C-alpha atoms as one frame of an Amber mdcrd trajectory, in Angstrom:
protein
 -24.267  15.816  17.339 -21.177  14.095  15.929 -21.473  12.062  12.742 -19.520
   8.783  12.789 -18.198   8.666   9.217 -16.472   5.315   9.690 -19.655   3.723
  11.027 -21.562   5.015   8.017 -18.861   3.632   5.733 -18.932   0.202   7.366
 -22.699   0.056   6.857 -22.475   0.580   3.099 -21.508  -1.771   0.298 -18.756
  -0.645  -2.059 -21.376  -0.059  -4.765 -23.286   2.218  -2.381 -20.095   4.099
  -1.521 -19.317   4.647  -5.206 -22.723   6.297  -5.527 -22.014   8.949  -2.881
 -18.338   9.384  -2.041 -15.240  11.526  -2.551 -11.679  10.524  -3.468  -8.781
  12.698  -2.275  -6.553  12.592  -5.360  -2.932  13.756  -5.414  -2.917  15.489
  -8.798   0.325  15.123 -10.776   1.886  17.842 -12.920   0.648  17.772 -16.517
  -3.048  16.918 -16.765  -5.795  19.444 -16.124  -8.074  19.060 -13.122 -10.843
  18.043 -15.528  -8.573  15.367 -17.033  -7.976  13.892 -13.567 -11.675  13.980
 -12.692 -12.549  12.313 -15.997  -9.854   9.675 -15.465 -11.459   8.800 -12.121
 -14.876   8.563 -13.796 -13.725   6.292 -16.602 -11.538   4.108 -14.381 -14.406
   3.400 -11.972 -17.098   3.274 -14.679 -19.162   6.048 -13.082 -21.867   8.284
 -14.540 -20.134  11.496 -13.486 -17.410  13.023 -11.338 -16.621  16.570 -10.265
 -13.506  18.100  -8.701 -13.414  20.604  -5.830 -11.394  23.570  -7.102  -9.305
  23.817 -10.265  -5.528  23.416 -10.214  -3.450  24.622 -13.162  -1.958  21.752
 -15.220   1.554  22.231 -13.766   0.297  22.487 -10.163   0.246  19.314  -8.059
  -1.460  18.235  -4.887  -4.801  17.836  -3.176  -7.701  17.561  -5.647 -10.837
  16.075  -4.071 -13.063  14.400  -6.673 -16.752  13.741  -6.005 -18.355  10.562
  -7.352 -21.824  10.252  -8.880 -24.480  11.832  -6.601 -21.812  13.457  -4.420
 -21.202  15.833  -7.368 -24.229  17.808  -6.153 -22.170  18.823  -3.113 -19.286
  20.329  -5.110 -20.416  23.919  -4.637 -20.615  23.460  -0.873 -16.915  22.595
  -0.651 -15.448  25.104  -3.138 -15.190  28.176  -0.915 -13.148  26.447   1.783
  -9.630  27.669   2.695  -6.655  26.191   0.871  -2.955  25.835   1.682  -0.118
  25.892  -0.860   3.631  25.352  -0.797   5.623  26.741  -3.676   8.755  28.377
  -5.041   8.649  32.003  -6.170  11.423  33.275  -8.433  12.148  36.983  -8.111
  13.858  38.718 -10.994  16.620  39.985  -8.711  18.285  38.478  -5.645  16.238
  39.070  -2.491  16.543  38.637   1.262  13.763  37.151   3.389  13.407  40.209
   5.676  12.835  42.478   2.678  10.145  40.213   1.189   8.534  39.632   4.591
   8.216  43.391   5.136   6.263  43.820   1.874   4.066  40.788   2.654   3.219
  42.172   6.093   2.313  45.572   4.647   0.500  44.579   1.460  -0.300  40.855
   1.334  -1.692  39.907   4.748  -5.333  39.758   5.807  -7.955  40.949   3.339
  -6.412  41.927  -0.003  -7.772  43.025  -3.370  -6.969  40.762  -6.306  -7.709
  40.947 -10.019  -8.007  37.390 -11.416  -5.521  36.561 -14.193  -6.519  36.918
 -17.847  -6.814  33.136 -18.193  -9.364  32.349 -15.485 -12.884  30.959 -15.331
 -14.305  33.821 -13.286 -15.384  37.326 -14.251 -12.268  39.492 -14.405 -12.979
  42.136 -11.810 -11.195  43.158  -8.625 -12.416  41.171  -5.636 -11.463  40.760
  -2.012  -9.787  37.608  -0.736  -8.239  36.837   2.631  -4.646  35.721   3.086
  -4.624  33.913   6.434  -0.872  33.323   6.462   1.997  33.864   3.996   5.216
  32.385   5.402   8.635  32.436   3.765  10.521  29.236   4.558  13.922  29.791
   2.924  15.682  31.759   0.203  18.316  30.743  -2.330  19.415  33.682  -4.476
  16.364  34.673  -6.482  14.260  31.707  -5.361  12.064  31.747  -2.239  10.230
  28.756  -0.782   6.893  29.800   0.723   3.717  28.457   2.312   0.413  30.327
   2.013  -2.978  29.617   3.534  -5.664  31.555   1.697  -9.382  31.885   1.189
 -10.795  29.710  -1.585 -10.678  31.477  -4.945  -7.340  33.201  -4.295  -4.937
  32.957  -7.240  -1.460  32.146  -5.938   0.260  32.767  -9.271  -1.278  36.261
  -9.312  -0.306  36.754  -5.660   3.351  36.133  -6.530   3.133  38.338  -9.623
   1.619  41.175  -7.576   4.288  40.729  -4.890   7.039  41.063  -7.496   5.446
  44.229  -8.905   5.112  45.718  -5.427   8.844  45.114  -4.920   9.561  46.739
  -8.306  11.560  43.802  -9.605   9.032  41.275 -10.899   8.464  37.672  -9.792
   6.853  34.522 -11.086   5.982  31.135  -9.683   8.315  28.240 -10.431   6.497
  25.415  -8.652   3.287  25.059  -6.665   1.654  22.299  -4.657  -1.670  22.357
  -2.844  -1.348  20.568   0.498  -4.830  21.241   1.812  -8.293  22.038   0.427
 -10.857  22.627   3.151 -11.169  19.444   5.211  -8.968  17.457   2.809  -5.202
  17.210   3.459  -2.325  15.511   1.643  -1.179  13.863   4.888  -4.569  13.266
   6.527  -4.348  10.492   9.107  -7.394   8.633   7.759  -7.733   9.822   4.161
  -4.364  11.035   2.796  -4.266  12.035  -0.861  -3.726   9.089  -3.194  -1.666
   9.262  -6.399  -3.176   8.131  -9.692  -1.046   4.991  -9.825  -2.330   3.737
  -6.468  -5.865   4.816  -7.338  -5.761   2.871 -10.602  -4.346  -0.163  -8.796
  -7.190  -0.042  -6.239  -9.773   0.211  -9.031  -8.201  -2.739 -10.860  -8.266
  -4.860  -7.695 -11.935  -3.954  -7.224 -12.754  -5.125 -10.753 -10.963  -8.400
  -9.949 -13.108  -8.957  -6.860 -10.989  -7.397  -4.107 -12.482  -4.118  -2.882
 -10.277  -3.542   0.196  -7.875  -1.041  -1.412 -10.683   0.934  -3.018 -12.738
   1.070   0.183  -9.706   2.464   1.985  -9.647   5.538  -0.245 -13.409   6.153
  -0.613 -14.544   8.965   1.679 -18.292   8.924   2.399 -19.752  12.239   1.228
 -21.475  12.479   4.598 -18.153  14.037   5.622 -19.818  17.308   4.614 -20.969
  17.257   8.247 -17.443  18.472   9.087 -18.064  21.595   6.976 -21.662  22.320
   7.975 -22.813  21.481  11.503 -24.989  18.360  11.546 -28.587  18.536  12.803
 -30.676  15.463  13.597 -34.334  15.181  12.588 -37.076  12.665  13.441 -38.164
  10.017  10.951 -41.861  10.879  11.294 -42.075  13.365   8.388 -39.058  12.158
   6.413 -41.055  11.165   3.308 -42.592  14.638   3.102 -39.168  16.245   3.637
 -37.828  14.243   0.685 -40.573  15.750  -1.497 -39.769  19.342  -0.548 -41.323
  19.961   2.836 -39.208  22.417   4.862 -37.935  21.324   8.255 -40.163  22.593
  11.047 -39.238  22.948  14.722 -41.257  19.829  15.598 -39.141  17.774  13.133
 -35.991  18.316  15.198 -34.736  15.640  17.550 -33.640  18.344  19.980 -34.307
  22.045  20.323 -31.713  24.165  18.507 -31.192  27.889  18.668 -31.674  29.087
  15.070 -29.041  31.210  13.321 -30.746  32.674  10.274 -28.845  32.072   7.027
 -26.539  29.395   8.466 -26.163  26.254   6.367 -26.437  22.883   8.130 -26.136
  19.229   7.138 -29.288  17.328   8.085 -29.343  13.691   9.169 -32.049  11.229
  10.178 -30.148   8.758  12.315 -27.073   7.945  10.216 -28.885   8.750   6.972
 -27.815  11.971   5.256 -30.871  13.982   4.188 -29.324  17.096   2.683 -27.900
  20.579   3.050 -30.356  23.107   4.476 -30.332  26.804   5.304 -31.846  27.989
   8.563 -34.826  30.223   7.867 -35.772  31.148  11.417 -39.390  31.777  10.426
 -42.142  31.097  12.930 -43.195  27.706  11.561 -40.099  26.889   9.475 -36.693
  25.998  10.913 -34.786  25.381   7.648 -35.292  25.174   3.895 -33.585  22.773
   1.508 -30.585  23.806  -0.582 -29.964  20.198  -1.631 -31.886  17.061  -0.670
 -30.417  13.611  -1.324 -33.286  11.557  -2.629 -33.231   7.889  -1.543 -32.495
   5.362  -4.283 -35.606   3.359  -5.050
């Protein structure tokens, strides 16, 4: 099954989209991620907003912000891979081959990382995967790099650890996130939007023209690109909304169960929720989050 996000978007009013959408914000240097999320909330007059993955105040780039009921999906996006481009300053002049050798030996694949002192997570060593760590160019002590990492990897700490491993020290000068999961700064359909253009779109909407705002609203049904979509019949939908697990007979087509796998469930083009396959005799999947219909 393939979910047609654009078709879903066309079938909703702008007010309906604002109730369950995501905005791919290009965070500027300066404000915190919370500040940006709160700015989106106040500018659009929403009840709540939530961002997908904190960026330090000085860090720029992709910061997806969920609107209203889409905030319930935040946790389902957070663990996705992220890509960064930045400048590392070593405390002595370096050559690319020398740095690349240390990266290959110590900072590729699964690594152990102790979160920095100022972090929102418990400070204990944990494993994170570095998918790629490419050096693009060097200029004296400064090295331009691109790193694709597992969600929850601290890039500033990665650079600090790299400098220590090379016995010369290093710190991060600049950092930009170019990708967070399925959201990209240069996405063909939903590129990241700066706060100026976002504010302009919101102002136009308040003045009766919703075209600019609709362009940047991403239906939260796009979660189907993170968790495989599964189609169910309408017959027992009311019971499913009140907590009934999905049974094999509720499925539109027979699916081979993979116990523990999370799926996004749809009834036609209507998003029902995020479920986890149970693979019990009479139960196919149990709800992790169900989107209740608005009465």
